[in-house]
C-alpha positions as CSV (number, residue, x, y, z in Angstrom):
1,M,0.0,0.0,0.0
2,K,1.3,3.5,-0.8
3,S,1.8,5.8,2.1
4,L,1.6,9.5,1.7
5,W,5.4,9.9,1.9
6,F,5.9,7.1,-0.6
7,C,3.6,8.8,-3.1
8,L,5.4,12.1,-2.6
9,L,8.7,10.3,-3.1
10,V,7.5,8.7,-6.3
11,A,6.4,12.1,-7.5
12,L,9.7,13.6,-6.7
13,C,11.6,10.8,-8.5
14,A,9.4,11.1,-11.5
15,S,10.2,14.8,-11.8
16,L,13.9,14.1,-11.8
17,V,13.7,11.6,-14.7
18,I,15.1,13.1,-17.9
19,C,15.4,10.2,-20.3
20,K,12.7,7.5,-20.2
21,P,13.5,4.0,-21.3
22,P,11.5,2.4,-24.1
23,P,8.0,1.4,-23.0
24,E,7.7,-2.1,-21.8
25,K,4.9,-4.4,-21.0
26,K,3.3,-4.0,-17.5
27,D,1.7,-7.1,-16.1
28,R,-0.9,-7.3,-13.4
29,V,-0.3,-9.8,-10.5
30,H,-2.0,-13.0,-11.4
31,H,-3.2,-15.9,-9.3
32,G,-1.9,-19.3,-10.4
33,K,1.6,-18.2,-11.3
34,D,4.1,-20.9,-12.0
35,L,6.1,-22.3,-9.1
36,S,9.5,-22.1,-10.7
37,D,11.3,-20.6,-13.6
38,H,12.8,-24.0,-14.4
39,H,11.3,-26.3,-17.0
40,H,9.4,-29.2,-15.3
41,D,11.2,-32.2,-16.8
42,D,12.0,-34.9,-14.2
43,S,14.0,-36.8,-16.8
44,K,16.7,-34.1,-16.6
45,D,16.5,-32.8,-13.1
46,F,14.2,-32.1,-10.1
47,Q,14.9,-28.3,-9.8
48,Y,11.3,-27.4,-10.6
49,D,10.1,-29.7,-7.8
50,H,12.8,-28.4,-5.4
51,E,11.7,-24.8,-5.9
52,A,8.0,-25.7,-5.8
53,F,8.4,-27.7,-2.5
54,L,10.9,-25.4,-0.7
55,G,10.6,-22.0,-2.3
56,K,13.2,-20.5,-4.6
57,E,15.5,-19.1,-1.9
58,E,15.4,-22.1,0.4
59,A,16.1,-24.4,-2.6
60,K,19.4,-22.6,-3.0
61,T,20.3,-23.4,0.6
62,F,19.4,-27.1,0.1
63,D,21.6,-27.2,-3.0
64,Q,24.6,-26.7,-0.7
65,L,23.8,-29.5,1.7
66,T,25.1,-33.0,1.8
67,P,22.5,-35.8,1.2
68,E,22.5,-36.6,5.0
69,E,21.8,-33.0,5.9
70,S,19.1,-32.7,3.3
71,Q,17.3,-35.8,4.5
72,E,17.5,-34.7,8.1
73,R,15.9,-31.4,7.3
74,L,13.3,-33.0,5.1
75,G,12.2,-35.2,8.0
76,K,11.6,-32.0,10.1
77,I,9.6,-30.5,7.2
78,V,7.4,-33.6,6.9
79,A,6.4,-33.1,10.6
80,K,5.4,-29.6,9.8
81,I,3.4,-30.6,6.8
82,D,1.4,-33.3,8.7
83,K,-0.9,-30.8,10.4
84,D,-3.2,-33.4,12.0
85,K,-0.3,-35.5,13.2
86,D,-1.8,-38.8,11.9
87,G,1.5,-39.9,10.4
88,F,0.4,-39.3,6.8
89,V,0.8,-36.4,4.4
90,T,-2.3,-35.9,2.3
91,Q,-2.7,-34.0,-1.0
92,V,-4.4,-31.2,0.8
93,E,-1.6,-30.9,3.4
94,L,1.0,-31.0,0.7
95,K,-0.8,-28.4,-1.4
96,D,-1.1,-26.1,1.7
97,W,2.6,-26.5,2.4
98,I,3.6,-25.6,-1.2
99,K,1.3,-22.6,-1.2
100,H,2.9,-21.5,2.1
101,T,6.5,-21.8,0.7
102,Q,5.5,-19.9,-2.4
103,N,4.0,-17.1,-0.4
104,R,6.8,-17.1,2.3
105,Y,8.2,-13.8,1.0
106,I,4.7,-12.2,1.6
107,Y,4.5,-13.3,5.2
108,E,8.1,-12.3,5.8
109,N,7.4,-8.9,4.4
110,V,4.3,-8.5,6.6
111,N,6.3,-9.7,9.7
112,K,9.1,-7.3,8.9
113,H,6.8,-4.2,9.0
114,W,4.3,-5.5,11.5
115,A,5.7,-3.4,14.4
116,D,5.4,-0.2,12.3
117,Y,1.6,-0.6,12.3
118,D,0.9,-2.4,15.6
119,K,1.4,0.7,17.8
120,N,-0.2,-0.7,20.9
121,K,1.7,-4.0,20.7
122,D,-1.4,-6.2,21.0
123,D,-0.4,-8.4,18.0
124,K,-3.3,-7.0,15.9
125,I,-3.7,-3.9,13.7
126,A,-6.7,-1.8,14.0
127,W,-7.9,0.3,11.0
128,D,-7.1,3.5,12.9
129,E,-3.5,2.2,13.5
130,Y,-3.0,1.5,9.8
131,K,-4.7,4.8,8.7
132,N,-2.7,7.0,11.1
133,T,0.6,5.3,10.2
134,T,0.0,5.4,6.5
135,Y,-1.6,8.8,6.1
136,G,-0.5,10.5,9.3
137,Y,-1.8,13.9,10.5
138,Y,-3.6,14.5,7.2
139,A,-6.0,11.6,7.6
140,G,-7.7,13.3,10.6
141,E,-8.0,16.6,8.7
142,E,-9.4,14.9,5.6
143,F,-6.3,16.2,3.7
144,N,-7.5,19.8,3.8
145,D,-3.9,21.1,3.5
146,V,-2.8,18.7,0.8
147,P,-2.9,20.1,-2.8
148,D,-4.3,16.9,-4.3
149,R,-6.6,16.1,-1.4
150,D,-9.3,14.4,-3.5
151,T,-6.8,11.8,-4.7
152,Y,-5.7,11.0,-1.1
153,R,-9.3,10.9,0.1
154,K,-10.0,8.4,-2.6
155,M,-7.0,6.3,-1.7
156,M,-7.9,6.2,2.0
157,K,-11.5,5.3,1.3
158,R,-10.3,2.5,-1.0
159,D,-8.0,1.2,1.7
160,E,-10.8,1.3,4.2
161,R,-13.1,-0.6,2.0
162,R,-10.5,-3.3,1.4
163,F,-9.6,-3.4,5.1
164,K,-13.3,-4.1,5.9
165,I,-13.4,-7.0,3.5
166,A,-10.1,-8.5,4.8
167,D,-11.4,-8.2,8.4
168,K,-13.5,-11.4,8.5
169,D,-15.2,-10.7,11.9
170,G,-16.0,-7.1,11.2
171,D,-14.4,-5.5,14.2
172,M,-12.0,-3.4,12.2
173,I,-9.1,-5.0,13.9
174,A,-7.0,-7.2,11.7
175,T,-5.2,-10.4,12.8
176,R,-1.9,-11.1,11.1
177,E,-3.6,-13.3,8.5
178,E,-6.3,-10.7,7.9
179,F,-3.7,-8.0,7.5
180,T,-1.8,-10.1,5.0
181,A,-5.1,-10.5,3.0
182,F,-5.5,-6.7,3.1
183,L,-1.9,-6.1,1.8
184,H,-1.9,-9.0,-0.7
185,P,-5.6,-9.7,-1.6
186,E,-4.7,-11.5,-4.9
187,E,-3.4,-14.4,-2.8
188,F,-6.7,-15.0,-0.9
189,D,-9.8,-16.5,-2.4
190,Y,-12.2,-14.6,-0.2
191,M,-10.7,-11.3,-1.5
192,K,-11.4,-12.2,-5.1
193,D,-14.3,-9.8,-5.6
194,I,-12.4,-6.7,-4.3
195,V,-9.4,-7.5,-6.5
196,V,-11.8,-7.6,-9.5
197,T,-13.5,-4.4,-8.3
198,E,-10.2,-2.5,-7.9
199,T,-8.9,-3.8,-11.3
200,L,-12.1,-2.5,-13.0
201,E,-11.9,0.8,-11.3
202,D,-8.2,1.2,-12.4
203,I,-8.7,0.3,-16.0
204,D,-12.3,1.4,-16.9
205,K,-11.4,4.9,-17.9
206,N,-14.8,5.7,-19.5
207,G,-16.8,4.5,-16.6
208,D,-19.1,2.2,-18.5
209,G,-18.6,-0.8,-16.2
210,G,-16.4,-2.8,-18.6
211,V,-13.0,-2.9,-20.1
212,D,-12.7,-2.4,-23.8
213,V,-9.6,-3.4,-25.9
214,N,-8.1,0.1,-25.8
215,E,-8.4,0.2,-22.0
216,Y,-7.0,-3.3,-21.7
217,I,-4.0,-2.3,-23.8
218,G,-3.6,1.0,-22.0
219,D,-3.2,-0.8,-18.7
220,M,-0.1,-2.6,-20.0
221,Y,1.4,-0.1,-22.6
222,S,1.6,3.6,-22.9
223,A,2.6,4.8,-26.4
224,E,5.1,7.6,-26.2
225,N,5.2,8.5,-29.9
226,D,3.2,7.9,-33.1
227,G,5.4,5.0,-34.2
228,P,4.1,1.5,-34.8
229,E,3.0,-0.6,-31.8
230,P,5.4,-3.3,-30.7
231,D,4.6,-6.8,-31.8
232,W,3.5,-7.9,-28.4
233,V,0.8,-5.2,-28.3
234,Q,-0.7,-6.6,-31.5
235,T,-0.6,-10.0,-29.9
236,E,-2.4,-8.7,-26.8
237,R,-5.1,-7.2,-29.0
238,K,-5.6,-10.6,-30.6
239,Q,-5.6,-12.2,-27.1
240,F,-8.3,-9.8,-26.0
241,L,-10.6,-10.6,-29.0
242,E,-10.0,-14.4,-28.8
243,F,-9.6,-15.1,-25.1
244,R,-10.5,-12.1,-22.9
245,D,-13.8,-11.0,-24.3
246,L,-15.5,-14.4,-24.0
247,N,-19.0,-13.3,-24.9
248,K,-17.8,-11.1,-27.8
249,D,-19.6,-7.9,-26.7
250,G,-16.6,-5.7,-27.2
251,K,-15.5,-5.4,-23.5
252,M,-14.7,-7.5,-20.4
253,D,-17.3,-7.7,-17.7
254,R,-16.6,-8.6,-14.1
255,D,-16.6,-12.4,-14.7
256,E,-14.3,-12.0,-17.7
257,I,-11.9,-9.8,-15.7
258,S,-11.9,-12.4,-13.0
259,H,-11.1,-15.1,-15.5
260,W,-8.2,-12.9,-16.7
261,I,-6.5,-11.9,-13.5
262,L,-7.6,-14.8,-11.2
263,P,-7.6,-17.9,-13.4
264,H,-8.7,-21.0,-11.5
265,D,-8.5,-23.5,-14.4
266,Y,-4.8,-24.3,-13.9
267,D,-3.7,-24.5,-10.3
268,H,0.1,-25.1,-10.4
269,T,0.1,-25.8,-6.6
270,E,-2.5,-28.6,-6.8
271,L,-0.9,-30.1,-9.8
272,E,2.5,-30.2,-8.1
273,A,1.1,-31.8,-5.0
274,K,-0.6,-34.5,-7.1
275,H,2.7,-35.0,-9.0
276,L,4.8,-35.4,-5.8
277,I,2.3,-37.9,-4.3
278,Y,2.1,-39.9,-7.6
279,E,5.9,-40.2,-7.8
280,S,6.4,-41.1,-4.1
281,D,3.3,-43.1,-3.1
282,K,4.6,-46.7,-3.2
283,D,1.4,-48.4,-1.8
284,K,-0.9,-46.2,-3.9
285,D,-3.2,-45.1,-1.0
286,D,-3.1,-41.5,-2.2
287,K,-1.2,-40.2,0.8
288,L,2.5,-40.3,1.9
289,T,4.2,-41.7,4.9
290,R,7.4,-40.1,6.2
291,K,9.3,-43.1,4.9
292,E,7.8,-42.8,1.4
293,I,8.9,-39.1,1.3
294,L,12.4,-39.8,2.6
295,D,12.8,-42.7,0.2
296,N,12.2,-40.2,-2.6
297,W,14.1,-37.4,-0.9
298,N,16.1,-36.4,-4.0
299,M,12.9,-35.3,-5.8
300,F,11.8,-33.1,-2.8
301,V,15.1,-31.6,-1.7
302,G,18.1,-33.1,-3.4
303,S,20.8,-31.0,-5.0
304,Q,20.3,-30.5,-8.7
305,A,23.9,-31.4,-9.4
306,T,24.4,-34.1,-6.6
307,N,27.9,-32.8,-6.5
308,Y,28.4,-31.0,-3.2
309,G,32.1,-30.2,-3.5
310,E,34.7,-30.1,-0.8
311,D,34.4,-26.5,0.4
312,L,30.8,-25.9,1.7
313,T,31.4,-22.4,3.1
314,R,27.8,-21.5,3.5
315,R,26.5,-21.5,7.1
316,H,23.5,-23.8,7.4
317,D,21.0,-22.4,9.9
318,E,18.4,-24.8,11.3
319,F,15.3,-25.0,9.1
């Protein structure tokens, strides 16, 4: 979320820019992003599976471990995945774990800045705490002394609306999970409608309740001269006609916008959980024991090179 000072800083930086780089494509944050930049081909290596299961940064750490260290840490991870402590890892538990590792950077970011907002140290963040920290003195005065006060009033009202939706019990006091949903709504299913609403508000410049092809392109690309559009822009125009405007009425409605930014027809997390179980489930009971996982440890956490070298200088903190 942008604070008042952040917005002022951005404005200052923009005023100092003399030469602009060539316009590039801007992408909205999409649900269902892939779990690794590596190609998923188990016949070559398991790096995709490692980054999916551990997260990109943790996978780098595991690449430096000996096989014995990797298996020891994997055993501790299995205990964390088995939430109900029944001795089995189900597909749901494995999917939840993968989702957690993929979103770890989000939770770490929230934790890092938590104290900045939690002024009374009750391990919760009230709307007033967030509002006063983000907008400061001007919030109470309705931005009367701010030149662009209408913009800041709109920003604060939009924040408040999203905060109310993230706050499941309606007490305007957010738990850590609710505050994470407020800051990163695209990662939470119950925040789907507000993500669509805010996207529509951002892109629908003519206010007709839909997104036409020019508004769609304008959200990703700003022409800075009268020259020809880049090839990718022409491709996106074709994408809009063939795959975005599903009912062919010339614009995207709320359902079509949701299909675009929050696709649910291809869940990488669920597919990876199924894949890991299929490859490790020796007795084919659709769940994994600790032994089944450790027997196939190389797929979960093994080094992509399986050549650990003689000089492992990295310090290995306990997982």
